[in-house]
C-alpha positions as a printed Julia matrix, in Angstrom:
468×3 Matrix{Float64}:
   0.0     0.0    0.0
   1.5     3.33  -1.08
   1.69    6.35   1.2
  -0.99    7.97  -0.92
  -3.27    4.94  -0.5
  -2.77    5.01   3.25
  -3.63    8.69   3.37
  -6.75    8.08   1.31
  -7.93    5.24   3.56
  -7.26    7.24   6.71
  -9.16   10.2    5.35
 -12.09    7.94   4.44
 -12.57    6.73   8.0
 -15.9     7.92   9.44
 -15.94   10.22  12.45
 -16.9     9.19  15.95
 -19.98   11.44  15.94
 -21.27    9.77  12.76
 -20.86    6.29  14.24
 -22.37    7.4   17.55
 -25.52    8.54  15.75
 -25.75    5.16  14.04
 -25.58    3.31  17.39
 -28.77    5.08  18.48
 -30.61    3.14  15.76
 -29.04   -0.22  16.7
 -30.93   -2.22  19.32
 -27.86   -4.02  20.77
 -26.38   -0.67  21.87
 -29.46    0.52  23.78
 -28.48   -0.88  27.18
 -24.81    0.09  26.95
 -23.74    3.34  28.71
 -22.86    6.18  26.32
 -19.32    6.59  27.71
 -18.61    2.91  27.04
 -19.94    3.2   23.48
 -17.75    6.24  22.84
 -14.63    4.53  24.12
 -15.38    1.41  22.09
 -15.96    3.41  18.89
 -12.65    5.22  19.37
 -10.85    1.92  19.97
 -12.44    0.38  16.88
 -11.35    3.34  14.76
  -7.85    3.27  16.27
  -7.55   -0.44  15.49
  -8.49    0.28  11.88
  -5.96    3.13  11.62
  -3.21    0.84  12.93
  -4.18   -1.8   10.36
  -3.93    0.78   7.56
  -0.52    1.99   8.72
   0.68   -1.61   8.93
  -0.18   -2.13   5.22
  -3.2    -4.31   5.98
  -6.31   -3.52   4.01
  -9.07   -3.45   6.61
 -12.76   -3.4    5.92
 -13.9     0.1    6.8
 -17.66   -0.03   6.36
 -19.86    1.49   9.04
 -21.32   -1.92   9.9
 -17.86   -3.49  10.32
 -16.75   -0.71  12.64
 -19.99   -0.91  14.63
 -19.66   -4.67  14.99
 -16.15   -4.31  16.34
 -17.22   -1.51  18.68
 -20.09   -3.65  19.99
 -17.76   -6.56  20.76
 -15.41   -4.2   22.59
 -18.28   -2.64  24.5
 -19.74   -5.96  25.66
 -16.29   -7.04  26.86
 -16.01   -3.77  28.76
 -19.33   -4.02  30.6
 -19.37   -7.7   31.41
 -18.7    -8.66  35.03
 -15.14   -9.59  35.86
 -16.15  -11.63  38.89
 -18.35  -14.44  37.57
 -19.62  -17.81  38.81
 -17.66  -20.88  37.75
 -18.3   -24.6   38.04
 -15.64  -26.31  40.13
 -15.06  -29.8   38.75
 -11.52  -30.09  40.14
 -12.41  -31.98  43.31
 -10.57  -29.38  45.43
 -13.19  -28.38  48.0
 -11.61  -25.17  49.33
 -10.1   -23.96  46.07
  -8.45  -20.62  46.86
  -8.45  -19.49  43.22
 -12.15  -20.26  42.96
 -13.26  -18.4   46.1
 -12.91  -21.11  48.75
 -16.04  -21.87  50.8
 -19.52  -21.86  49.27
 -22.06  -20.26  51.57
 -25.03  -22.17  52.96
 -28.59  -21.26  52.02
 -29.26  -19.65  55.42
 -26.29  -17.34  54.93
 -27.41  -16.38  51.42
 -30.93  -15.62  52.64
 -29.64  -13.5   55.52
 -27.29  -11.55  53.23
 -30.21  -10.65  50.97
 -32.39   -9.66  53.91
 -29.74   -7.42  55.46
 -28.49   -6.02  52.13
 -31.88   -4.71  51.03
 -32.76   -3.13  54.39
 -31.31   -0.86  57.0
 -30.06   -2.86  59.97
 -29.0    -2.46  63.58
 -25.34   -2.86  62.6
 -24.16   -0.42  65.27
 -27.39    0.3   67.11
 -28.43   -1.27  70.39
 -32.16   -1.63  69.83
 -32.75   -2.2   73.55
 -31.22    1.1   74.65
 -31.58    3.09  71.44
 -27.93    4.05  71.71
 -24.86    3.27  69.62
 -23.99   -0.4   69.64
 -21.01   -2.55  68.64
 -21.15   -4.51  65.37
 -19.26   -7.51  66.76
 -22.06   -8.21  69.25
 -23.99   -9.81  66.39
 -21.69  -12.84  66.56
 -19.56  -12.57  69.71
 -21.88  -14.47  72.04
 -22.41  -17.17  69.43
 -18.68  -17.63  68.85
 -18.06  -17.85  72.6
 -20.86  -20.39  72.96
 -19.37  -22.63  70.27
 -15.72  -22.32  71.32
 -15.83  -21.87  75.08
 -13.91  -18.59  74.79
 -14.49  -15.69  77.17
 -14.59  -13.11  74.39
 -14.29  -12.77  70.61
 -13.9   -10.28  67.78
 -14.05  -10.72  64.0
 -11.93   -8.95  61.38
 -11.55   -9.19  57.6
  -9.34  -12.31  57.39
  -7.01  -14.46  59.46
  -3.86  -12.64  58.36
  -5.49   -9.46  59.65
  -6.43  -11.24  62.86
  -2.83  -12.34  63.43
  -1.43   -8.88  62.64
  -3.93   -7.17  64.95
  -3.36   -9.57  67.85
   0.43   -9.39  67.57
   0.41   -5.6   67.34
  -1.82   -5.35  70.42
  -0.04   -7.85  72.63
   3.61   -7.74  71.62
   4.53   -4.55  69.76
   8.26   -3.76  70.18
   8.86   -7.02  72.05
  10.18  -10.43  71.06
   7.72  -13.08  69.88
   9.1   -16.59  70.3
   8.21  -19.01  67.46
   9.45  -22.44  66.48
  11.44  -22.48  63.22
   9.22  -25.33  62.05
   6.17  -23.02  62.25
   7.37  -20.04  60.21
   4.87  -20.8   57.48
   4.14  -19.16  54.16
   0.52  -19.02  53.04
  -0.92  -18.3   49.59
   0.35  -15.27  47.7
   3.78  -15.44  49.39
   2.51  -13.99  52.7
   4.82  -15.21  55.43
   4.45  -15.27  59.2
   7.78  -13.41  59.68
   6.55  -10.65  57.36
   3.22  -10.31  59.16
   5.09  -10.17  62.47
   7.4    -7.46  61.17
   4.47   -5.32  59.99
   2.8    -5.77  63.39
   5.83   -4.2   65.08
   7.08   -7.36  66.76
  10.58   -8.81  66.91
  10.87  -12.4   65.72
  12.75  -14.79  67.99
  13.22  -18.2   66.35
  13.77  -21.31  68.47
  14.43  -24.97  67.78
  15.08  -26.41  64.33
  12.95  -27.01  61.27
  11.97  -30.51  62.39
  12.41  -30.5   66.18
  11.53  -27.93  68.84
  11.36  -28.63  72.6
   9.85  -26.8   75.55
  13.33  -25.98  76.85
  13.97  -24.06  73.6
  11.17  -21.65  74.51
  12.32  -21.39  78.1
  15.92  -20.68  77.08
  14.74  -17.93  74.71
  13.02  -15.92  77.43
  14.48  -12.48  78.07
  13.35   -9.22  79.65
  11.95   -8.26  76.24
   9.92  -11.41  75.6
   6.34  -10.38  74.87
   4.62  -13.5   73.55
   4.86  -17.21  72.78
   3.32  -17.82  69.34
   2.31  -21.24  68.06
   1.37  -21.53  64.38
  -0.68  -24.51  63.29
   0.83  -26.29  60.28
  -2.42  -26.31  58.31
  -0.92  -26.18  54.8
   2.11  -28.49  55.17
   3.48  -31.31  57.31
   6.89  -32.41  58.52
   7.26  -36.15  58.96
   9.93  -38.47  60.31
  12.3   -37.39  63.08
  10.17  -34.58  64.51
   9.19  -32.99  67.79
   6.98  -30.05  68.64
   5.57  -28.48  71.78
   1.89  -28.93  72.53
  -0.1   -25.76  73.08
  -1.11  -26.84  76.59
   2.54  -27.18  77.6
   3.36  -23.79  76.16
   0.46  -22.29  78.13
   1.78  -23.82  81.37
   5.21  -22.29  80.68
   3.63  -18.97  79.74
   1.66  -18.75  82.98
   4.72  -19.65  85.02
   6.77  -16.91  83.34
   3.87  -14.42  82.96
   4.15  -14.5   79.16
   0.96  -14.55  77.06
   0.44  -17.39  74.59
  -1.23  -17.16  71.18
  -2.08  -19.8   68.6
  -2.72  -19.14  64.94
  -4.91  -22.09  63.98
  -5.13  -21.04  60.34
  -8.1   -22.89  58.9
  -9.69  -23.73  62.25
 -12.63  -26.1   62.72
 -15.57  -26.14  65.12
 -16.28  -29.88  64.84
 -14.31  -33.09  65.24
 -13.97  -34.61  61.77
 -12.81  -38.05  62.95
 -16.35  -39.55  63.21
 -16.69  -38.84  59.47
 -13.61  -40.83  58.53
 -11.26  -37.83  58.35
  -8.16  -37.22  60.47
  -8.72  -35.69  63.88
  -8.01  -31.98  63.61
  -7.52  -29.65  66.57
 -10.78  -27.8   67.08
 -10.99  -24.19  68.2
 -12.59  -25.35  71.45
  -9.59  -27.67  72.05
  -7.2   -24.75  71.75
  -9.32  -22.43  73.88
  -9.58  -25.08  76.63
  -5.79  -25.0   77.12
  -6.09  -21.47  78.51
  -4.3   -19.78  75.63
  -4.69  -16.01  75.74
  -5.56  -15.72  72.03
  -6.55  -18.13  69.24
  -7.1   -16.97  65.65
  -8.68  -18.82  62.72
 -10.37  -18.31  59.36
 -14.07  -18.09  58.64
 -13.92  -19.27  55.01
 -11.95  -22.5   55.33
 -13.01  -25.47  57.44
 -15.66  -23.37  59.15
 -17.37  -23.02  55.75
 -18.46  -19.4   56.09
 -17.51  -16.04  54.56
 -13.98  -14.65  54.5
 -13.2   -13.49  58.02
 -10.55  -13.68  60.71
 -11.91  -14.73  64.07
 -10.05  -13.89  67.29
 -11.07  -15.64  70.51
  -9.55  -15.91  73.95
  -9.28  -14.35  77.38
 -11.58  -11.37  77.91
  -8.85   -9.07  79.2
  -6.72   -9.67  76.1
  -9.6    -9.47  73.6
 -10.75   -6.19  75.2
  -7.3    -4.73  74.47
  -7.53   -5.93  70.87
 -10.94   -4.33  70.46
  -9.58   -0.92  71.4
  -6.59   -1.08  69.04
  -7.06    1.63  66.34
  -6.05   -0.9   63.66
  -9.28   -2.78  64.43
 -11.28   -0.2   62.5
  -9.11   -0.67  59.41
  -9.69   -4.43  59.52
 -13.36   -4.55  60.51
 -15.9    -6.57  58.55
 -19.03   -5.24  56.9
 -22.69   -6.01  57.55
 -22.93   -8.62  54.77
 -20.03  -10.64  56.15
 -21.57  -10.43  59.61
 -24.91  -11.62  58.25
 -23.33  -14.61  56.5
 -21.12  -15.49  59.46
 -23.97  -15.34  61.97
 -26.16  -17.64  59.88
 -23.3   -20.12  59.35
 -22.39  -20.2   63.03
 -26.0   -20.81  64.09
 -26.0   -24.09  62.17
 -23.18  -25.39  64.39
 -25.59  -25.61  67.32
 -26.78  -28.81  65.62
 -23.73  -30.61  64.22
 -25.75  -33.02  62.1
 -27.54  -30.13  60.43
 -24.27  -28.21  59.99
 -22.66  -31.14  58.16
 -25.74  -31.49  55.99
 -26.3   -27.82  55.11
 -22.85  -26.17  55.06
 -21.45  -26.96  51.59
 -17.82  -27.27  52.71
 -18.67  -29.79  55.42
 -21.0   -31.67  53.1
 -18.39  -32.01  50.36
 -15.65  -33.05  52.8
 -17.72  -35.69  54.57
 -19.72  -37.16  51.67
 -19.36  -40.94  51.58
 -17.62  -42.75  48.73
 -20.9   -44.53  48.04
 -22.68  -41.22  47.5
 -19.78  -39.95  45.37
 -20.2   -43.01  43.15
 -23.92  -42.24  42.78
 -23.05  -38.69  41.68
 -20.49  -40.06  39.22
 -23.02  -42.51  37.76
 -25.57  -39.73  37.28
 -23.08  -37.46  35.52
 -21.73  -40.33  33.4
 -25.22  -41.27  32.2
 -26.01  -37.67  31.26
 -22.75  -37.29  29.33
 -23.11  -40.64  27.62
 -26.35  -39.53  26.01
 -24.86  -36.32  24.65
 -21.15  -36.76  23.84
 -20.4   -40.48  23.64
 -19.6   -40.31  19.91
 -17.07  -37.51  20.37
 -14.97  -38.81  23.29
 -13.5   -41.87  24.87
 -15.27  -41.82  28.2
 -14.73  -43.83  31.36
 -14.9   -43.69  35.15
 -11.85  -44.0   37.38
 -11.31  -44.13  41.13
  -9.08  -41.19  42.0
  -8.59  -38.7   44.85
  -9.92  -35.27  45.77
  -8.29  -32.76  48.11
  -9.65  -30.52  50.87
  -7.55  -27.54  49.68
  -7.38  -24.09  51.23
  -4.46  -25.0   53.47
  -6.53  -27.62  55.31
  -5.55  -31.26  55.93
  -2.36  -30.94  53.84
  -1.69  -34.71  53.68
  -5.28  -35.83  53.23
  -6.62  -37.28  50.0
 -10.3   -38.12  49.7
 -11.42  -41.15  47.66
 -13.55  -40.17  44.7
 -14.83  -41.52  41.4
 -14.18  -39.28  38.42
 -15.33  -39.1   34.82
 -12.39  -39.26  32.4
 -12.68  -37.88  28.88
 -10.33  -38.1   25.92
 -11.65  -36.21  22.86
 -11.53  -38.04  19.53
 -11.13  -34.99  17.32
  -9.25  -32.38  19.39
  -6.52  -32.18  21.99
  -7.28  -32.4   25.7
  -5.73  -28.98  26.22
  -8.03  -27.46  23.6
 -11.02  -29.0   25.35
  -9.84  -27.64  28.71
  -9.42  -24.16  27.22
 -12.88  -24.26  25.68
 -14.48  -25.33  28.95
 -12.57  -22.7   30.92
 -13.57  -19.92  28.51
 -17.23  -20.92  28.36
 -20.09  -19.22  30.2
 -20.18  -20.27  32.97
 -16.52  -21.23  33.08
 -16.0   -24.89  33.94
 -12.73  -25.64  35.73
 -11.51  -29.23  35.79
  -8.1   -30.9   35.69
  -5.94  -32.83  33.22
  -4.17  -36.03  34.19
  -2.55  -38.65  31.97
  -3.74  -36.73  28.89
  -7.37  -37.03  30.01
  -9.9   -34.38  30.99
 -11.03  -35.18  34.54
 -14.38  -34.23  36.06
 -14.58  -34.83  39.83
 -18.21  -34.96  41.06
 -17.24  -34.11  44.66
 -17.28  -30.37  43.96
 -19.92  -30.34  41.21
 -23.12  -28.94  42.68
 -26.59  -30.34  42.1
 -28.05  -29.08  38.83
 -24.68  -28.36  37.2
 -24.48  -31.72  35.4
 -26.68  -30.58  32.49
 -24.64  -27.37  32.09
 -21.43  -29.39  31.9
 -22.95  -31.76  29.36
 -24.33  -29.03  27.09
 -21.04  -27.1   27.21
 -19.05  -30.21  26.34
 -21.42  -30.9   23.45
 -20.94  -27.41  22.0
 -17.15  -27.49  22.27
 -16.72  -31.03  20.92
 -18.93  -30.28  17.92
 -16.65  -27.42  16.89
 -13.71  -29.85  16.48
C-alpha cells in the first residue's frame, strides 16, 4: 500500500460522531452506557488506523466498525467476577473463592443487604452499639472462649493480635512453624508489619519446651504457636503442645497465642477424616488468644476470628487498627447464619457446603459419578473416549495438607481435538468450567460439582466437541 493509498484510507474513516448517531438506531447498543460506546468506537477506529498503517487492508464499512465496537463494549461491561463450576475436586479452592455459603447465609445476606439494619445500634437502649455483638456471644458459645472479635481475614487477625499484645517485644516461634501461606505472605513478614521482633527457636523438624524457656528475656512479649495447616513435617520430629506452652507462659507471665489457620468447630474423625484440633480444644488450654479463618473449614464467609481471654480481647478491640480491619454487615450476616448451624452438628454437616463435600461418603460420590456419566453418555459419547476411574480429591485451602479423599471421576479423551483445547474451551465458556488434566485425560470430579450443574457441563461439552 503506497503512502498515498494510506492517506486516502485514513481520510475515508468515518468520524466518531457519525458512528455514535448510528448506534442510536441499533438495538444491541441501547443498554450500553454512552461513555462505554464512545470509548469502544474510538478503539475500533484506532484499530483500523493501525491496520492501515501496517499495510493491511481493513474493511472500513460502518457496519464493520460498529460490529467491532459492539464486541469491545460488551467485553467492557461484562462482570469480571463471575460464577464458575468447580469440577476439580478441590473443595476449598483458593483461586475459585474457597467456601460456598449455605442457604441460610445467602438468605440472611439478601435480607440485610436490602434493608437498613441495627449494625451499630443497640435496639434495647436506642444508643450506639457494637457490630461484633452480632456474633460474639455465638462464637463464645461454640468455642468456650471468654470473648471474641471478627476482622476481615485471618492474616489481619494475626497482625492485629500481635500488634496489640507484643509490639516492640520479642515473639518466640518455632522455626518449624514459620509458614508461608498463599500469595507469598509469610508469618515473619506479618510479624514485622505488626511491630514485633521475631525470635526463632528450635530447628525445622524439632523444637522442645526448653527451647522456649531458654529464649526468654526481659523483652519477651509472647509465645506464638502456628498450626501447620498447609504443610506437614514427617519423620524425626518434635513439637511443643499448646497446653505445655500455656503452662510455661503462665509460670513466666508471658501470654500465649495460637494461629490455627483454617480452624474447625467440629471433630472430623467420626466422618472418617483425620482428627483436627478444634478451636474449642485450643481455647480449653487457657491460651490467651486463638485466631482462625471463617472461610476455610468453618465453611463461612472470608473473616478472621479472634477468641480468647476477655482481658486480652478487650485490648484488641480498642486497638485503632481494628477499624481498618473490621468486617461489613454482609459478612456479619453470613457469618452469623453459618455459626447458628453449628448448634446442631448433624444439620451443619448437611447444610454447610464445605462440610457436606468433605464428609460425603464414597458410596454417594459413586452415585453422583453414575448420574453425571449417564447424562454425558447420552450427549457426547460419539465424540470422546469416556470412562470412570477411582481417584482422589483434596480438601484444599491449606486444610488437611496430607489428606486425600477417595472419589470416582469421569475421564474424557476427545476423539477430534486435543485435551488442552477441550480444557481451554471449557474454561472460557459461560459459565466457566474448571476441571483438571491427568494422563492426557480431561477429569471431572463430582465431589465439587453442585446439584443441577451436570446438564450445564454436558451441554457445554457438546458445543465445544462439535466445533472440532
